[in-house]
mmCIF file of the N, C-alpha and C atoms, coordinates in Angstrom:
data_MODEL
# 
_entry.id   MODEL 
# 
loop_
_atom_site.group_PDB 
_atom_site.id 
_atom_site.type_symbol 
_atom_site.label_atom_id 
_atom_site.label_alt_id 
_atom_site.label_comp_id 
_atom_site.label_asym_id 
_atom_site.label_entity_id 
_atom_site.label_seq_id 
_atom_site.pdbx_PDB_ins_code 
_atom_site.Cartn_x 
_atom_site.Cartn_y 
_atom_site.Cartn_z 
_atom_site.occupancy 
_atom_site.B_iso_or_equiv 
_atom_site.pdbx_formal_charge 
_atom_site.auth_seq_id 
_atom_site.auth_comp_id 
_atom_site.auth_asym_id 
_atom_site.auth_atom_id 
_atom_site.pdbx_PDB_model_num 
ATOM 1   N N  . MET A 1 1  ? 16.160  -18.496 4.784  1.00 0.00 ? 1  MET A N  1 
ATOM 2   C CA . MET A 1 1  ? 16.444  -17.115 4.472  1.00 0.00 ? 1  MET A CA 1 
ATOM 3   C C  . MET A 1 1  ? 17.294  -16.540 5.608  1.00 0.00 ? 1  MET A C  1 
ATOM 4   N N  . THR A 1 2  ? 18.390  -15.924 5.238  1.00 0.00 ? 2  THR A N  1 
ATOM 5   C CA . THR A 1 2  ? 19.285  -15.351 6.241  1.00 0.00 ? 2  THR A CA 1 
ATOM 6   C C  . THR A 1 2  ? 18.781  -13.981 6.687  1.00 0.00 ? 2  THR A C  1 
ATOM 7   N N  . MET A 1 3  ? 19.355  -13.506 7.774  1.00 0.00 ? 3  MET A N  1 
ATOM 8   C CA . MET A 1 3  ? 18.976  -12.185 8.282  1.00 0.00 ? 3  MET A CA 1 
ATOM 9   C C  . MET A 1 3  ? 19.296  -11.093 7.262  1.00 0.00 ? 3  MET A C  1 
ATOM 10  N N  . GLU A 1 4  ? 20.418  -11.236 6.567  1.00 0.00 ? 4  GLU A N  1 
ATOM 11  C CA . GLU A 1 4  ? 20.806  -10.249 5.556  1.00 0.00 ? 4  GLU A CA 1 
ATOM 12  C C  . GLU A 1 4  ? 19.792  -10.221 4.412  1.00 0.00 ? 4  GLU A C  1 
ATOM 13  N N  . GLU A 1 5  ? 19.348  -11.388 3.975  1.00 0.00 ? 5  GLU A N  1 
ATOM 14  C CA . GLU A 1 5  ? 18.345  -11.450 2.911  1.00 0.00 ? 5  GLU A CA 1 
ATOM 15  C C  . GLU A 1 5  ? 17.031  -10.820 3.362  1.00 0.00 ? 5  GLU A C  1 
ATOM 16  N N  . MET A 1 6  ? 16.644  -11.073 4.610  1.00 0.00 ? 6  MET A N  1 
ATOM 17  C CA . MET A 1 6  ? 15.415  -10.493 5.139  1.00 0.00 ? 6  MET A CA 1 
ATOM 18  C C  . MET A 1 6  ? 15.524  -8.970  5.212  1.00 0.00 ? 6  MET A C  1 
ATOM 19  N N  . LYS A 1 7  ? 16.687  -8.479  5.620  1.00 0.00 ? 7  LYS A N  1 
ATOM 20  C CA . LYS A 1 7  ? 16.898  -7.032  5.698  1.00 0.00 ? 7  LYS A CA 1 
ATOM 21  C C  . LYS A 1 7  ? 16.811  -6.402  4.308  1.00 0.00 ? 7  LYS A C  1 
ATOM 22  N N  . ASN A 1 8  ? 17.451  -7.025  3.330  1.00 0.00 ? 8  ASN A N  1 
ATOM 23  C CA . ASN A 1 8  ? 17.413  -6.509  1.962  1.00 0.00 ? 8  ASN A CA 1 
ATOM 24  C C  . ASN A 1 8  ? 15.990  -6.506  1.413  1.00 0.00 ? 8  ASN A C  1 
ATOM 25  N N  . GLU A 1 9  ? 15.244  -7.555  1.704  1.00 0.00 ? 9  GLU A N  1 
ATOM 26  C CA . GLU A 1 9  ? 13.857  -7.636  1.233  1.00 0.00 ? 9  GLU A CA 1 
ATOM 27  C C  . GLU A 1 9  ? 13.006  -6.547  1.874  1.00 0.00 ? 9  GLU A C  1 
ATOM 28  N N  . ALA A 1 10 ? 13.204  -6.301  3.163  1.00 0.00 ? 10 ALA A N  1 
ATOM 29  C CA . ALA A 1 10 ? 12.450  -5.258  3.857  1.00 0.00 ? 10 ALA A CA 1 
ATOM 30  C C  . ALA A 1 10 ? 12.769  -3.881  3.285  1.00 0.00 ? 10 ALA A C  1 
ATOM 31  N N  . GLU A 1 11 ? 14.036  -3.637  2.988  1.00 0.00 ? 11 GLU A N  1 
ATOM 32  C CA . GLU A 1 11 ? 14.427  -2.346  2.408  1.00 0.00 ? 11 GLU A CA 1 
ATOM 33  C C  . GLU A 1 11 ? 13.802  -2.160  1.030  1.00 0.00 ? 11 GLU A C  1 
ATOM 34  N N  . THR A 1 12 ? 13.800  -3.207  0.234  1.00 0.00 ? 12 THR A N  1 
ATOM 35  C CA . THR A 1 12 ? 13.212  -3.131  -1.104 1.00 0.00 ? 12 THR A CA 1 
ATOM 36  C C  . THR A 1 12 ? 11.716  -2.881  -1.017 1.00 0.00 ? 12 THR A C  1 
ATOM 37  N N  . THR A 1 13 ? 11.050  -3.575  -0.120 1.00 0.00 ? 13 THR A N  1 
ATOM 38  C CA . THR A 1 13 ? 9.613   -3.397  0.059  1.00 0.00 ? 13 THR A CA 1 
ATOM 39  C C  . THR A 1 13 ? 9.304   -1.967  0.476  1.00 0.00 ? 13 THR A C  1 
ATOM 40  N N  . SER A 1 14 ? 10.101  -1.429  1.375  1.00 0.00 ? 14 SER A N  1 
ATOM 41  C CA . SER A 1 14 ? 9.893   -0.065  1.837  1.00 0.00 ? 14 SER A CA 1 
ATOM 42  C C  . SER A 1 14 ? 10.068  0.939   0.703  1.00 0.00 ? 14 SER A C  1 
ATOM 43  N N  . MET A 1 15 ? 11.073  0.731   -0.140 1.00 0.00 ? 15 MET A N  1 
ATOM 44  C CA . MET A 1 15 ? 11.319  1.643   -1.254 1.00 0.00 ? 15 MET A CA 1 
ATOM 45  C C  . MET A 1 15 ? 10.179  1.616   -2.267 1.00 0.00 ? 15 MET A C  1 
ATOM 46  N N  . VAL A 1 16 ? 9.539   0.476   -2.412 1.00 0.00 ? 16 VAL A N  1 
ATOM 47  C CA . VAL A 1 16 ? 8.428   0.353   -3.356 1.00 0.00 ? 16 VAL A CA 1 
ATOM 48  C C  . VAL A 1 16 ? 7.141   0.882   -2.738 1.00 0.00 ? 16 VAL A C  1 
ATOM 49  N N  . SER A 1 17 ? 6.905   0.584   -1.479 1.00 0.00 ? 17 SER A N  1 
ATOM 50  C CA . SER A 1 17 ? 5.628   0.930   -0.868 1.00 0.00 ? 17 SER A CA 1 
ATOM 51  C C  . SER A 1 17 ? 5.460   2.426   -0.637 1.00 0.00 ? 17 SER A C  1 
ATOM 52  N N  . THR A 1 18 ? 6.523   3.145   -0.349 1.00 0.00 ? 18 THR A N  1 
ATOM 53  C CA . THR A 1 18 ? 6.395   4.574   -0.085 1.00 0.00 ? 18 THR A CA 1 
ATOM 54  C C  . THR A 1 18 ? 5.894   5.349   -1.302 1.00 0.00 ? 18 THR A C  1 
ATOM 55  N N  . PRO A 1 19 ? 6.509   5.197   -2.479 1.00 0.00 ? 19 PRO A N  1 
ATOM 56  C CA . PRO A 1 19 ? 5.965   5.909   -3.645 1.00 0.00 ? 19 PRO A CA 1 
ATOM 57  C C  . PRO A 1 19 ? 4.564   5.438   -4.028 1.00 0.00 ? 19 PRO A C  1 
ATOM 58  N N  . LEU A 1 20 ? 4.314   4.141   -3.880 1.00 0.00 ? 20 LEU A N  1 
ATOM 59  C CA . LEU A 1 20 ? 2.986   3.625   -4.202 1.00 0.00 ? 20 LEU A CA 1 
ATOM 60  C C  . LEU A 1 20 ? 1.943   4.246   -3.283 1.00 0.00 ? 20 LEU A C  1 
ATOM 61  N N  . TYR A 1 21 ? 2.262   4.351   -2.006 1.00 0.00 ? 21 TYR A N  1 
ATOM 62  C CA . TYR A 1 21 ? 1.354   4.981   -1.049 1.00 0.00 ? 21 TYR A CA 1 
ATOM 63  C C  . TYR A 1 21 ? 1.124   6.442   -1.420 1.00 0.00 ? 21 TYR A C  1 
ATOM 64  N N  . ALA A 1 22 ? 2.191   7.140   -1.790 1.00 0.00 ? 22 ALA A N  1 
ATOM 65  C CA . ALA A 1 22 ? 2.085   8.561   -2.144 1.00 0.00 ? 22 ALA A CA 1 
ATOM 66  C C  . ALA A 1 22 ? 1.183   8.769   -3.355 1.00 0.00 ? 22 ALA A C  1 
ATOM 67  N N  . VAL A 1 23 ? 1.162   7.812   -4.247 1.00 0.00 ? 23 VAL A N  1 
ATOM 68  C CA . VAL A 1 23 ? 0.323   7.919   -5.445 1.00 0.00 ? 23 VAL A CA 1 
ATOM 69  C C  . VAL A 1 23 ? -1.124  7.529   -5.145 1.00 0.00 ? 23 VAL A C  1 
ATOM 70  N N  . THR A 1 24 ? -1.317  6.470   -4.389 1.00 0.00 ? 24 THR A N  1 
ATOM 71  C CA . THR A 1 24 ? -2.678  5.971   -4.166 1.00 0.00 ? 24 THR A CA 1 
ATOM 72  C C  . THR A 1 24 ? -3.451  6.746   -3.106 1.00 0.00 ? 24 THR A C  1 
ATOM 73  N N  . TYR A 1 25 ? -2.774  7.341   -2.146 1.00 0.00 ? 25 TYR A N  1 
ATOM 74  C CA . TYR A 1 25 ? -3.465  8.034   -1.052 1.00 0.00 ? 25 TYR A CA 1 
ATOM 75  C C  . TYR A 1 25 ? -4.428  9.113   -1.549 1.00 0.00 ? 25 TYR A C  1 
ATOM 76  N N  . PRO A 1 26 ? -3.984  10.042  -2.400 1.00 0.00 ? 26 PRO A N  1 
ATOM 77  C CA . PRO A 1 26 ? -4.930  11.064  -2.873 1.00 0.00 ? 26 PRO A CA 1 
ATOM 78  C C  . PRO A 1 26 ? -6.085  10.485  -3.696 1.00 0.00 ? 26 PRO A C  1 
ATOM 79  N N  . VAL A 1 27 ? -5.806  9.416   -4.410 1.00 0.00 ? 27 VAL A N  1 
ATOM 80  C CA . VAL A 1 27 ? -6.856  8.780   -5.208 1.00 0.00 ? 27 VAL A CA 1 
ATOM 81  C C  . VAL A 1 27 ? -7.930  8.207   -4.289 1.00 0.00 ? 27 VAL A C  1 
ATOM 82  N N  . PHE A 1 28 ? -7.503  7.509   -3.237 1.00 0.00 ? 28 PHE A N  1 
ATOM 83  C CA . PHE A 1 28 ? -8.467  6.944   -2.295 1.00 0.00 ? 28 PHE A CA 1 
ATOM 84  C C  . PHE A 1 28 ? -9.245  8.045   -1.571 1.00 0.00 ? 28 PHE A C  1 
ATOM 85  N N  . ASN A 1 29 ? -8.582  9.114   -1.207 1.00 0.00 ? 29 ASN A N  1 
ATOM 86  C CA . ASN A 1 29 ? -9.285  10.214  -0.532 1.00 0.00 ? 29 ASN A CA 1 
ATOM 87  C C  . ASN A 1 29 ? -10.347 10.837  -1.425 1.00 0.00 ? 29 ASN A C  1 
ATOM 88  N N  . GLU A 1 30 ? -10.022 11.047  -2.678 1.00 0.00 ? 30 GLU A N  1 
ATOM 89  C CA . GLU A 1 30 ? -11.005 11.609  -3.610 1.00 0.00 ? 30 GLU A CA 1 
ATOM 90  C C  . GLU A 1 30 ? -12.153 10.622  -3.832 1.00 0.00 ? 30 GLU A C  1 
ATOM 91  N N  . LEU A 1 31 ? -11.816 9.354   -3.957 1.00 0.00 ? 31 LEU A N  1 
ATOM 92  C CA . LEU A 1 31 ? -12.845 8.337   -4.162 1.00 0.00 ? 31 LEU A CA 1 
ATOM 93  C C  . LEU A 1 31 ? -13.773 8.245   -2.955 1.00 0.00 ? 31 LEU A C  1 
ATOM 94  N N  . GLU A 1 32 ? -13.248 8.458   -1.745 1.00 0.00 ? 32 GLU A N  1 
ATOM 95  C CA . GLU A 1 32 ? -14.089 8.443   -0.550 1.00 0.00 ? 32 GLU A CA 1 
ATOM 96  C C  . GLU A 1 32 ? -15.191 9.494   -0.633 1.00 0.00 ? 32 GLU A C  1 
ATOM 97  N N  . ARG A 1 33 ? -14.889 10.622  -1.217 1.00 0.00 ? 33 ARG A N  1 
ATOM 98  C CA . ARG A 1 33 ? -15.892 11.687  -1.350 1.00 0.00 ? 33 ARG A CA 1 
ATOM 99  C C  . ARG A 1 33 ? -16.986 11.301  -2.340 1.00 0.00 ? 33 ARG A C  1 
ATOM 100 N N  . VAL A 1 34 ? -16.597 10.530  -3.353 1.00 0.00 ? 34 VAL A N  1 
ATOM 101 C CA . VAL A 1 34 ? -17.534 10.156  -4.408 1.00 0.00 ? 34 VAL A CA 1 
ATOM 102 C C  . VAL A 1 34 ? -18.296 8.888   -4.045 1.00 0.00 ? 34 VAL A C  1 
ATOM 103 N N  . ASN A 1 35 ? -17.560 7.856   -3.602 1.00 0.00 ? 35 ASN A N  1 
ATOM 104 C CA . ASN A 1 35 ? -18.175 6.559   -3.329 1.00 0.00 ? 35 ASN A CA 1 
ATOM 105 C C  . ASN A 1 35 ? -17.401 5.877   -2.205 1.00 0.00 ? 35 ASN A C  1 
ATOM 106 N N  . LEU A 1 36 ? -17.887 6.020   -0.990 1.00 0.00 ? 36 LEU A N  1 
ATOM 107 C CA . LEU A 1 36 ? -17.202 5.495   0.187  1.00 0.00 ? 36 LEU A CA 1 
ATOM 108 C C  . LEU A 1 36 ? -17.039 3.981   0.122  1.00 0.00 ? 36 LEU A C  1 
ATOM 109 N N  . SER A 1 37 ? -18.061 3.284   -0.306 1.00 0.00 ? 37 SER A N  1 
ATOM 110 C CA . SER A 1 37 ? -18.013 1.825   -0.373 1.00 0.00 ? 37 SER A CA 1 
ATOM 111 C C  . SER A 1 37 ? -16.927 1.341   -1.333 1.00 0.00 ? 37 SER A C  1 
ATOM 112 N N  . ALA A 1 38 ? -16.842 1.961   -2.490 1.00 0.00 ? 38 ALA A N  1 
ATOM 113 C CA . ALA A 1 38 ? -15.820 1.578   -3.469 1.00 0.00 ? 38 ALA A CA 1 
ATOM 114 C C  . ALA A 1 38 ? -14.427 1.842   -2.926 1.00 0.00 ? 38 ALA A C  1 
ATOM 115 N N  . SER A 1 39 ? -14.263 2.957   -2.241 1.00 0.00 ? 39 SER A N  1 
ATOM 116 C CA . SER A 1 39 ? -12.967 3.299   -1.660 1.00 0.00 ? 39 SER A CA 1 
ATOM 117 C C  . SER A 1 39 ? -12.540 2.261   -0.621 1.00 0.00 ? 39 SER A C  1 
ATOM 118 N N  . GLN A 1 40 ? -13.459 1.871   0.232  1.00 0.00 ? 40 GLN A N  1 
ATOM 119 C CA . GLN A 1 40 ? -13.146 0.885   1.264  1.00 0.00 ? 40 GLN A CA 1 
ATOM 120 C C  . GLN A 1 40 ? -12.808 -0.466  0.651  1.00 0.00 ? 40 GLN A C  1 
ATOM 121 N N  . THR A 1 41 ? -13.517 -0.838  -0.397 1.00 0.00 ? 41 THR A N  1 
ATOM 122 C CA . THR A 1 41 ? -13.246 -2.107  -1.072 1.00 0.00 ? 41 THR A CA 1 
ATOM 123 C C  . THR A 1 41 ? -11.859 -2.109  -1.696 1.00 0.00 ? 41 THR A C  1 
ATOM 124 N N  . LEU A 1 42 ? -11.514 -1.031  -2.388 1.00 0.00 ? 42 LEU A N  1 
ATOM 125 C CA . LEU A 1 42 ? -10.190 -0.951  -3.010 1.00 0.00 ? 42 LEU A CA 1 
ATOM 126 C C  . LEU A 1 42 ? -9.074  -0.903  -1.977 1.00 0.00 ? 42 LEU A C  1 
ATOM 127 N N  . ARG A 1 43 ? -9.282  -0.156  -0.896 1.00 0.00 ? 43 ARG A N  1 
ATOM 128 C CA . ARG A 1 43 ? -8.267  -0.112  0.167  1.00 0.00 ? 43 ARG A CA 1 
ATOM 129 C C  . ARG A 1 43 ? -8.030  -1.502  0.747  1.00 0.00 ? 43 ARG A C  1 
ATOM 130 N N  . ALA A 1 44 ? -9.105  -2.231  0.980  1.00 0.00 ? 44 ALA A N  1 
ATOM 131 C CA . ALA A 1 44 ? -8.979  -3.586  1.524  1.00 0.00 ? 44 ALA A CA 1 
ATOM 132 C C  . ALA A 1 44 ? -8.213  -4.490  0.565  1.00 0.00 ? 44 ALA A C  1 
ATOM 133 N N  . ALA A 1 45 ? -8.486  -4.367  -0.720 1.00 0.00 ? 45 ALA A N  1 
ATOM 134 C CA . ALA A 1 45 ? -7.781  -5.179  -1.716 1.00 0.00 ? 45 ALA A CA 1 
ATOM 135 C C  . ALA A 1 45 ? -6.298  -4.837  -1.750 1.00 0.00 ? 45 ALA A C  1 
ATOM 136 N N  . PHE A 1 46 ? -5.971  -3.549  -1.714 1.00 0.00 ? 46 PHE A N  1 
ATOM 137 C CA . PHE A 1 46 ? -4.568  -3.147  -1.706 1.00 0.00 ? 46 PHE A CA 1 
ATOM 138 C C  . PHE A 1 46 ? -3.875  -3.614  -0.434 1.00 0.00 ? 46 PHE A C  1 
ATOM 139 N N  . THR A 1 47 ? -4.561  -3.526  0.693  1.00 0.00 ? 47 THR A N  1 
ATOM 140 C CA . THR A 1 47 ? -3.974  -3.955  1.954  1.00 0.00 ? 47 THR A CA 1 
ATOM 141 C C  . THR A 1 47 ? -3.686  -5.451  1.945  1.00 0.00 ? 47 THR A C  1 
ATOM 142 N N  . LYS A 1 48 ? -4.586  -6.236  1.397  1.00 0.00 ? 48 LYS A N  1 
ATOM 143 C CA . LYS A 1 48 ? -4.362  -7.678  1.315  1.00 0.00 ? 48 LYS A CA 1 
ATOM 144 C C  . LYS A 1 48 ? -3.209  -8.013  0.380  1.00 0.00 ? 48 LYS A C  1 
ATOM 145 N N  . SER A 1 49 ? -3.076  -7.261  -0.694 1.00 0.00 ? 49 SER A N  1 
ATOM 146 C CA . SER A 1 49 ? -2.018  -7.566  -1.657 1.00 0.00 ? 49 SER A CA 1 
ATOM 147 C C  . SER A 1 49 ? -0.652  -7.110  -1.171 1.00 0.00 ? 49 SER A C  1 
ATOM 148 N N  . ASN A 1 50 ? -0.602  -6.044  -0.366 1.00 0.00 ? 50 ASN A N  1 
ATOM 149 C CA . ASN A 1 50 ? 0.665   -5.550  0.155  1.00 0.00 ? 50 ASN A CA 1 
ATOM 150 C C  . ASN A 1 50 ? 0.416   -4.879  1.497  1.00 0.00 ? 50 ASN A C  1 
ATOM 151 N N  . PRO A 1 51 ? 0.417   -5.652  2.582  1.00 0.00 ? 51 PRO A N  1 
ATOM 152 C CA . PRO A 1 51 ? 0.077   -5.100  3.895  1.00 0.00 ? 51 PRO A CA 1 
ATOM 153 C C  . PRO A 1 51 ? 1.057   -4.055  4.410  1.00 0.00 ? 51 PRO A C  1 
ATOM 154 N N  . VAL A 1 52 ? 2.224   -3.930  3.801  1.00 0.00 ? 52 VAL A N  1 
ATOM 155 C CA . VAL A 1 52 ? 3.206   -2.945  4.250  1.00 0.00 ? 52 VAL A CA 1 
ATOM 156 C C  . VAL A 1 52 ? 2.761   -1.533  3.898  1.00 0.00 ? 52 VAL A C  1 
ATOM 157 N N  . ILE A 1 53 ? 1.977   -1.383  2.852  1.00 0.00 ? 53 ILE A N  1 
ATOM 158 C CA . ILE A 1 53 ? 1.614   -0.056  2.358  1.00 0.00 ? 53 ILE A CA 1 
ATOM 159 C C  . ILE A 1 53 ? 0.718   0.691   3.333  1.00 0.00 ? 53 ILE A C  1 
ATOM 160 N N  . TYR A 1 54 ? -0.340  0.039   3.848  1.00 0.00 ? 54 TYR A N  1 
ATOM 161 C CA . TYR A 1 54 ? -1.322  0.776   4.626  1.00 0.00 ? 54 TYR A CA 1 
ATOM 162 C C  . TYR A 1 54 ? -1.250  0.400   6.058  1.00 0.00 ? 54 TYR A C  1 
# 
């Protein structure tokens, strides 16, 4: 993989992760109030699937 390909991939990941974070953040915060354990489990799963987001 060339440096240019890596740069393009990083830019694409950033463009996807920012809106996804904006959507999931309020959901996780609300879930923390209702069920802290469930919120932590889901956050961990999202972090493992896409570590750039969190």
